[in-house]
TORVEXBA-610449 format. One line per field, with one value per residue (C-alpha): residue number from 1; residue in one letter; x, y, z. Coordinates in Angstrom, 1 decimal. Layout:
<sites>
i: c(NUM_...) $
aa: c(A_...) $
east: c(X_...) $
north: c(Y_...) $
up: c(Z_...) $
</sites>
This chain:
<sites>
i: c(1_2_3_4_5_6_7_8_9_10_11_12_13_14_15_16_17_18_19_20_21_22_23_24_25_26_27_28_29_30_31_32_33_34_35_36_37_38_39_40_41_42_43_44_45_46_47_48_49_50_51_52_53_54_55_56_57_58_59_60_61_62_63_64_65_66_67_68_69_70_71_72_73_74_75_76_77_78_79_80_81_82_83_84_85_86_87_88_89_90_91_92_93_94_95_96_97_98_99_100_101_102_103_104_105_106_107_108_109_110_111_112_113_114_115_116_117_118_119_120_121_122_123_124_125_126_127_128_129_130_131_132_133_134_135_136_137_138_139_140_141_142_143_144_145_146_147_148_149_150_151_152_153_154_155_156_157_158_159_160_161_162_163_164_165_166_167_168_169_170_171_172_173_174_175_176_177_178_179_180_181_182_183_184_185_186_187_188_189_190_191_192_193_194_195_196_197_198_199_200_201_202_203_204_205_206_207_208_209_210_211_212_213_214_215_216_217_218_219_220_221_222_223_224_225_226_227_228_229_230_231_232_233_234_235_236_237_238_239_240_241_242_243_244_245_246_247_248_249_250_251_252_253_254_255_256_257_258_259_260_261_262_263_264_265_266_267_268_269_270_271_272_273_274_275_276_277_278_279_280_281_282_283_284_285_286_287_288_289_290_291_292_293_294_295_296_297_298_299_300_301_302_303_304_305_306_307_308_309_310_311_312_313_314_315_316_317_318_319_320_321_322_323_324_325_326_327_328_329_330_331_332_333_334_335_336_337_338_339_340_341_342_343_344_345_346_347_348_349_350_351_352_353_354_355_356_357_358_359_360_361_362_363_364_365_366) $
aa: c(X_X_X_X_X_X_X_X_X_X_X_X_X_X_X_X_X_X_X_X_X_X_X_X_X_X_X_X_X_X_X_X_X_X_X_X_X_X_X_X_X_X_X_X_X_X_X_X_X_X_X_X_X_X_X_X_X_X_X_X_X_X_X_X_X_X_X_X_X_X_X_X_X_X_X_X_X_X_X_X_X_X_X_X_X_X_X_X_X_X_X_X_X_X_X_X_X_X_X_X_X_X_X_X_X_X_X_X_X_X_X_X_X_X_X_X_X_X_X_X_X_X_X_X_X_X_X_X_X_X_X_X_X_X_X_X_X_X_X_X_X_X_X_X_X_X_X_X_X_X_X_X_X_X_X_X_X_X_X_X_X_X_X_X_X_X_X_X_X_X_X_X_X_X_X_X_X_X_X_X_X_X_X_X_X_X_X_X_X_X_X_X_X_X_X_X_X_X_X_X_X_X_X_X_X_X_X_X_X_X_X_X_X_X_X_X_X_X_X_X_X_X_X_X_X_X_X_X_X_X_X_X_X_X_X_X_X_X_X_X_X_X_X_X_X_X_X_X_X_X_X_X_X_X_X_X_X_X_X_X_X_X_X_X_X_X_X_X_X_X_X_X_X_X_X_X_X_X_X_X_X_X_X_X_X_X_X_X_X_X_X_X_X_X_X_X_X_X_X_X_X_X_X_X_X_X_X_X_X_X_X_X_X_X_X_X_X_X_X_X_X_X_X_X_X_X_X_X_X_X_X_X_X_X_X_X_X_X_X_X_X_X_X_X_X_X_X_X_X_X_X_X_X_X_X_X_X_X_X_X_X_X_X_X_X_X) $
east: c(-42.6_-41.0_-37.7_-35.2_-33.7_-30.0_-29.2_-25.3_-25.0_-21.4_-20.4_-16.7_-15.6_-12.4_-14.3_-13.9_-17.0_-16.0_-16.4_-19.8_-21.0_-19.4_-21.8_-24.7_-24.4_-24.4_-27.8_-29.1_-27.9_-29.4_-33.4_-32.9_-35.1_-33.4_-37.5_-37.0_-33.4_-30.3_-27.6_-24.3_-21.9_-19.2_-16.7_-14.6_-11.7_-10.2_-7.4_-10.5_-10.2_-13.6_-13.6_-15.3_-14.5_-16.6_-19.7_-20.1_-23.1_-22.6_-20.3_-20.2_-18.4_-15.6_-15.1_-15.3_-12.8_-11.1_-11.0_-11.4_-9.8_-11.2_-11.4_-14.7_-15.2_-18.2_-18.2_-20.1_-22.3_-25.4_-24.9_-23.7_-25.3_-23.1_-20.5_-17.1_-15.2_-11.3_-7.7_-4.6_-3.6_-7.3_-8.6_-12.3_-12.4_-16.5_-19.3_-22.4_-25.9_-27.5_-30.9_-30.4_-27.5_-28.3_-25.2_-24.4_-21.5_-21.6_-19.4_-16.7_-17.0_-20.9_-23.1_-22.0_-23.2_-20.0_-20.9_-24.6_-23.2_-21.7_-24.8_-26.4_-23.7_-24.0_-28.4_-28.4_-31.4_-30.5_-31.5_-31.5_-31.4_-29.7_-26.9_-27.4_-29.6_-26.2_-23.7_-25.7_-26.6_-23.3_-21.7_-23.5_-22.7_-24.3_-27.2_-28.0_-28.2_-30.8_-32.5_-32.1_-33.9_-36.7_-37.3_-36.0_-34.7_-31.0_-28.7_-25.9_-23.1_-19.6_-18.2_-14.2_-11.9_-8.6_-6.5_-7.9_-7.1_-4.1_-3.7_-5.2_-5.5_-5.7_-7.7_-10.5_-9.5_-10.9_-13.9_-15.5_-15.1_-16.4_-19.6_-20.1_-20.4_-18.4_-19.3_-19.3_-19.3_-16.4_-16.8_-16.2_-18.7_-18.0_-18.5_-21.3_-21.4_-19.5_-16.3_-13.6_-16.6_-15.2_-17.3_-15.0_-15.0_-12.1_-10.5_-7.0_-9.1_-10.7_-6.6_-6.8_-10.4_-10.3_-7.2_-8.9_-11.6_-9.3_-7.8_-10.8_-12.2_-11.1_-14.0_-14.8_-18.1_-18.3_-21.4_-23.7_-23.4_-27.2_-28.7_-31.1_-33.0_-31.7_-34.7_-34.6_-37.2_-36.9_-38.6_-39.4_-40.5_-39.9_-42.7_-44.4_-42.4_-43.6_-42.5_-42.3_-42.6_-39.9_-37.2_-35.4_-31.8_-30.7_-26.7_-24.4_-20.8_-21.9_-23.0_-24.1_-20.6_-19.4_-19.2_-22.5_-24.1_-22.1_-20.2_-21.1_-25.5_-24.5_-27.3_-30.9_-33.5_-37.1_-39.0_-41.6_-40.5_-42.6_-43.5_-46.8_-49.3_-48.3_-43.9_-44.5_-46.4_-44.5_-41.1_-42.7_-42.9_-39.6_-38.4_-40.1_-39.6_-35.7_-35.8_-37.6_-35.3_-32.2_-34.2_-34.5_-35.4_-36.0_-34.2_-33.0_-32.7_-33.5_-32.1_-32.8_-33.0_-35.1_-34.0_-34.8_-35.3_-37.4_-38.8_-37.6_-37.1_-34.3_-33.4_-29.5_-28.5_-30.4_-28.1_-29.0_-28.1_-28.8_-27.1_-28.9_-27.3_-30.0_-29.3_-29.7_-32.7_-33.0_-35.3_-35.6_-38.1_-40.2_-40.5_-42.2_-44.1_-45.8_-42.8_-40.5_-36.7_-37.3_-40.3_-38.3_-35.9_-38.4_-39.6_-36.1_-35.5_-39.3_-38.6_-35.4_-36.9_-39.8_-37.4_-35.3_-38.5_-40.2_-36.3_-36.0_-38.8_-36.8_-35.2_-31.3_-30.8_-32.9) $
north: c(-9.0_-5.4_-4.3_-4.8_-1.3_-1.3_0.2_1.5_0.8_3.4_2.8_3.2_6.5_8.6_9.4_9.2_6.4_4.2_1.3_2.8_2.7_-0.8_-2.0_-0.2_-0.8_-4.7_-4.2_-1.8_-4.9_-7.3_-5.9_-4.8_-7.5_-9.5_-10.2_-5.9_-5.2_-5.7_-4.9_-3.1_-3.2_0.6_0.4_3.8_3.0_5.0_6.7_7.2_4.2_3.6_-0.3_-3.6_-7.5_-10.5_-11.5_-8.5_-8.8_-12.3_-10.7_-8.0_-5.1_-5.8_-8.8_-7.1_-4.0_-7.1_-8.8_-5.5_-6.4_-3.8_-0.2_1.9_5.6_7.4_9.8_13.8_13.1_13.1_11.3_8.3_7.5_4.6_3.3_2.6_-0.4_0.4_-1.1_-0.8_1.8_3.3_3.2_1.5_-1.3_-1.6_0.1_-0.6_1.0_2.1_3.8_5.3_4.8_4.1_6.4_5.1_7.2_8.8_11.7_13.7_13.2_11.4_13.4_16.6_17.1_16.1_12.8_14.1_17.0_14.0_12.7_15.8_16.1_12.7_13.3_10.1_9.7_9.1_7.8_10.8_14.9_17.2_19.1_22.3_19.8_16.5_20.3_21.9_19.4_18.0_21.8_21.8_25.6_25.9_23.7_25.4_29.3_27.2_25.9_29.0_30.7_28.8_29.5_26.1_25.6_25.6_24.2_28.0_27.2_28.8_28.3_28.7_27.3_25.1_28.2_30.6_28.4_28.2_31.5_32.4_30.1_31.6_34.2_31.7_29.7_32.4_33.3_29.7_30.0_33.3_31.7_28.1_26.4_23.2_20.5_21.6_19.4_20.1_18.8_19.1_20.7_18.4_15.2_12.5_8.9_11.2_10.6_13.3_14.8_15.4_16.1_18.4_18.5_20.3_23.8_21.9_19.0_21.7_22.5_18.6_17.7_21.0_19.6_16.3_18.4_20.0_17.0_15.9_19.6_23.1_24.2_23.7_23.2_24.6_23.3_23.6_20.6_19.7_17.5_17.1_12.7_12.4_11.7_11.1_11.5_9.5_11.8_10.3_12.3_14.8_17.6_16.7_14.6_12.5_12.5_9.1_7.8_9.3_6.9_7.9_6.7_5.4_5.9_2.9_5.0_9.2_10.1_8.1_7.8_5.8_2.6_2.7_3.3_0.7_-1.7_-2.2_-3.1_-1.0_2.0_1.3_1.7_2.4_2.7_4.9_7.5_7.9_11.5_13.2_13.5_17.6_16.8_13.6_16.0_18.8_16.8_15.6_19.0_20.3_17.5_18.6_22.0_20.6_18.9_21.5_24.1_22.8_22.2_18.4_15.4_11.0_11.1_12.6_11.3_15.1_14.2_16.4_16.8_17.6_19.2_17.3_20.5_22.3_19.8_22.2_20.5_21.9_20.5_19.3_18.4_16.9_13.7_13.8_10.0_8.2_4.7_2.2_-0.8_-3.7_-1.3_1.9_4.7_5.6_2.1_0.6_4.2_3.5_0.3_1.0_3.5_0.2_0.6_-2.8_-2.8_-3.4_-1.2_1.6_0.6_0.9_3.9_6.0_4.8_5.3_9.2_9.4_8.5_11.5_13.9_12.9_13.7_16.8_18.2_17.9_19.3_22.6_24.0_24.7_26.4_29.4) $
up: c(-83.7_-82.6_-83.0_-79.9_-79.2_-78.8_-75.3_-75.1_-71.0_-70.7_-67.0_-65.0_-65.6_-64.8_-61.0_-58.0_-57.7_-60.5_-58.1_-57.6_-61.2_-62.3_-59.1_-60.4_-64.3_-63.3_-61.6_-64.2_-67.1_-65.4_-65.5_-69.1_-70.3_-73.2_-74.8_-75.7_-75.3_-77.6_-74.1_-74.9_-72.2_-72.9_-69.9_-69.7_-67.7_-64.9_-67.8_-69.8_-72.7_-73.9_-74.5_-74.7_-74.8_-76.5_-74.9_-73.3_-72.9_-71.1_-68.5_-65.4_-65.6_-63.5_-65.6_-68.9_-67.9_-66.8_-70.0_-72.5_-75.6_-78.4_-78.2_-79.2_-80.0_-80.0_-82.7_-82.0_-85.7_-86.1_-88.6_-87.8_-83.4_-83.6_-81.6_-84.3_-83.0_-83.8_-84.4_-82.5_-85.0_-84.2_-87.8_-88.4_-88.4_-87.9_-86.1_-83.2_-84.6_-81.0_-80.0_-77.1_-74.3_-71.0_-68.6_-65.4_-64.8_-61.0_-60.8_-63.0_-66.4_-65.9_-64.3_-64.5_-68.2_-70.0_-71.2_-72.5_-73.8_-76.6_-77.3_-77.3_-80.4_-81.9_-81.3_-79.8_-76.6_-73.7_-70.0_-67.0_-66.9_-70.0_-69.8_-67.4_-64.6_-64.7_-64.3_-62.5_-60.6_-60.2_-58.8_-55.5_-55.9_-58.8_-57.3_-54.0_-55.4_-58.0_-54.8_-53.4_-56.4_-56.4_-52.7_-51.2_-47.7_-47.5_-45.3_-44.5_-46.7_-47.8_-50.9_-52.0_-54.1_-54.2_-55.5_-52.8_-50.2_-51.1_-51.2_-47.9_-45.8_-42.5_-43.3_-44.4_-41.5_-39.5_-41.7_-41.1_-37.8_-37.3_-40.0_-38.6_-34.7_-35.1_-36.5_-40.3_-43.1_-45.4_-49.2_-52.8_-54.7_-57.4_-56.4_-54.9_-53.2_-49.9_-52.0_-49.9_-47.4_-43.7_-40.6_-38.5_-35.6_-34.1_-35.1_-36.4_-37.7_-40.7_-43.2_-43.2_-44.2_-47.2_-48.6_-48.6_-50.1_-52.6_-54.0_-55.6_-57.1_-57.5_-55.8_-52.0_-49.9_-46.3_-44.9_-40.8_-39.9_-37.5_-35.5_-38.3_-39.5_-43.5_-45.6_-49.8_-52.7_-55.8_-58.9_-61.8_-65.2_-67.7_-68.6_-65.2_-62.6_-59.9_-56.5_-55.1_-51.0_-48.5_-47.0_-44.8_-44.2_-40.5_-40.6_-39.8_-39.0_-38.3_-41.0_-44.3_-46.1_-49.2_-46.7_-45.5_-49.2_-50.9_-48.8_-45.7_-44.0_-41.3_-42.7_-42.3_-44.6_-43.3_-46.5_-46.1_-43.5_-40.7_-41.2_-40.7_-44.5_-43.8_-43.8_-46.5_-48.9_-47.9_-49.2_-52.1_-53.1_-52.5_-54.5_-57.6_-57.0_-56.7_-60.0_-61.9_-60.5_-62.3_-65.2_-64.8_-66.9_-66.9_-62.6_-60.0_-56.0_-53.0_-50.4_-47.3_-43.3_-41.0_-37.7_-34.9_-33.0_-34.8_-37.6_-40.0_-43.9_-45.5_-49.1_-49.0_-52.8_-55.6_-57.4_-61.3_-62.0_-57.9_-57.7_-59.2_-56.9_-55.2_-52.0_-53.2_-52.5_-55.7_-57.2_-53.2_-52.7_-56.1_-55.9_-52.5_-54.8_-56.5_-59.3_-59.8_-61.0_-64.0_-64.7_-63.6_-66.3_-69.0_-68.2_-68.0_-71.3_-72.7_-71.0_-72.9_-75.9_-74.9_-74.3_-77.9_-79.7_-77.8_-78.3_-82.1_-82.7_-82.3_-85.1_-85.3_-88.3_-89.7) $
</sites>
């Protein structure tokens, strides 16, 4: 009998998407076959503490955070590859070996290359994109520059920093109104799930929208708002990624916001999207090119606009740790493409191990 893989599912985190992470993690933990995997749930609080609880594998992520009674830590030491259990004085009182980590940390400190860097230092395989792809995929400004360099069509945008806004608010407002017609979207550069995003319809609404986005990140984006269909494609793989069938979102609100994504059932998901063969092929090709442009691995979801008046396909953004809830597009698109949720989780773990083996072939010293 094959030995069970010890899979640490890490969730929560210091991010505006903390609650989303708990929902995604619950779905993933439930999908992990107990005959194949020994699941080790790891909760990270909003303050950044790493915790677990007794019988954690039997509890929901929310219950683990509520009942957490054990502090744990992961050393950036490749000779351990283990979670350390600590007492109240932060002394090591035990350890638990792990074979692979499944990060389910949306947003800052989870999807941006930070935990990926820790796992690289610890030499532990992990699901999803590496440090570079995670960081580039998280920063919408850098992401869009890479897309443009790869020849992908993108929405027009303007980026400025929080400091620049505080020092020259009037000048930047004039620039926005010069470069764009209203409405525009204002969003933090480094966040997902539509947290901090505002659709600005009036000149007076711009300042409030930028101030809101600036609460979440030091870089702010102002993007052209276009009348478009919203279509998404899931990508899976390492060296030879493949794209799912496209799916279309009909927002329940004015745009596909946080509540639409995670709380309400108002949004409609049309899978597969009603598209021509050429449109479907183009979307899939663009999704793979976007994935490769950031040097992606494992998984990502690529979001598109199809302009209603012209039919132009524009790449909006890429998400390297997409939502994994029961109503999330990433697993739904693969289910419609012939890969059920449980099989998808299996494949992602195998891709993590495959990527780790390939990276281990590289020399780290002379």
